C-alpha positions in Angstrom: -9.6 -11.7 -16.5 -9.2 -11.1 -12.8 -8.5 -7.6 -11.7 -5.3 -7.0 -9.7 -6.0 -6.3 -6.0 -4.3 -3.5 -4.2 -4.5 -2.9 -0.4 -4.1 0.8 0.5 -3.2 1.2 4.2 -3.5 4.9 5.2 -5.1 6.6 8.2 -5.9 9.6 5.9 -9.2 8.2 4.6 -9.9 11.1 2.2 -6.6 10.6 0.4 -6.9 6.9 0.4 -10.4 7.1 -1.0 -9.3 9.4 -3.8 -6.5 7.1 -4.8 -8.8 4.1 -4.5 -11.3 5.7 -6.9 -8.6 6.5 -9.4 -7.1 3.0 -9.3 -10.5 1.5 -9.8 -11.0 3.6 -12.9 -7.8 2.2 -14.2 -8.9 -1.4 -13.8 -7.7 -2.3 -10.4 -9.6 -3.6 -7.4 -8.6 -1.5 -4.5 -9.4 -1.7 -0.8 -8.7 0.8 1.9 -7.7 0.0 5.5 -7.3 3.0 7.9 -5.7 1.0 10.8 -3.1 -1.7 11.1 -5.8 -4.1 12.6 -8.0 -3.6 9.5 -5.0 -4.1 7.3 -4.3 -7.5 8.9 -7.9 -8.6 8.3 -8.2 -7.3 4.7 -4.8 -8.8 3.9 -5.8 -12.3 5.1 -9.2 -12.1 3.3 -8.2 -10.6 0.0 -4.6 -11.7 -0.7 -3.7 -8.5 -2.5 -1.3 -8.3 -5.4 0.3 -5.2 -4.1 0.3 -3.3 -0.7 0.6 0.4 -0.4 1.3 1.5 3.1 1.7 4.9 4.8 4.6 5.2 7.3 2.2 6.5 10.1 -0.7 4.5 11.4 -2.8 5.3 14.5 -2.8 1.9 16.2 0.2 -0.2 15.1 3.7 0.6 13.8 3.7 0.2 10.0 7.0 -1.8 10.3 5.2 -4.4 12.4 2.4 -4.6 9.8 4.9 -5.1 7.0 6.9 -7.7 9.0 3.7 -9.8 9.5 2.9 -9.7 5.8 6.3 -11.1 5.0 6.1 -14.0 7.4 4.2 -16.0 4.9 5.8 -17.8 1.9 4.5 -15.5 -0.8 4.2 -11.8 -0.1 3.1 -9.1 -2.6 5.2 -6.1 -3.6 5.1 -3.2 -1.1 5.2 0.5 -1.7 5.8 2.8 1.2 3.8 6.0 0.6 4.7 8.8 2.9 4.4 12.5 3.5 8.1 12.6 4.3 10.7 12.8 1.6 12.9 10.2 3.1 12.8 7.3 5.6 14.7 7.9 8.8 14.3 4.3 9.7 16.1 1.9 7.4 14.1 -1.1 8.6 11.3 -0.2 6.2 13.5 -0.7 3.2 14.0 -4.4 3.7 10.4 -5.1 3.0 9.5 -2.4 0.5 10.1 -2.5 -3.3 9.6 1.3 -3.5 9.3 4.5 -1.5 7.1 7.3 -2.9 6.5 10.6 -1.3 2.9 11.8 -1.2 2.2 14.8 -3.4 -0.9 16.7 -4.5 -0.9 14.5 -7.7 -1.2 10.7 -7.8 0.9 10.5 -10.9 4.1 9.2 -9.2 2.3 6.6 -7.1 0.2 5.3 -9.9 3.3 5.0 -12.2 5.0 2.9 -9.5 2.0 0.8 -9.0 1.8 0.1 -12.7 5.5 -0.9 -12.8 5.2 -3.3 -9.9 1.6 -4.6 -10.6 0.5 -4.0 -14.2 -3.3 -4.5 -14.5 -3.2 -6.1 -18.0 
């Protein structure tokens, strides 16, 4: 059985790597991109089953990244993962299936990932 692929887009490498390791332990194949440009490349190469994106990226606006992902016919579910408890910009909602605030625990984000992209 093929593992479900998750693309984690976060400029905070240490948090992304921790989440990546936990998701891999749970049976997912997870890749980390720390810039929008790397996210574009990995998205085209790997065709992820789910995209997890931070609202703040160093090189490209996260809204532009999400818009480009949704230009194709089939686009995976998207979870916006942010340090902020709400989105000031409503434009992110039209492309995201969920919005999860970053916390010290990965419990909420892993629960939402399992809902949108079960690994079994």
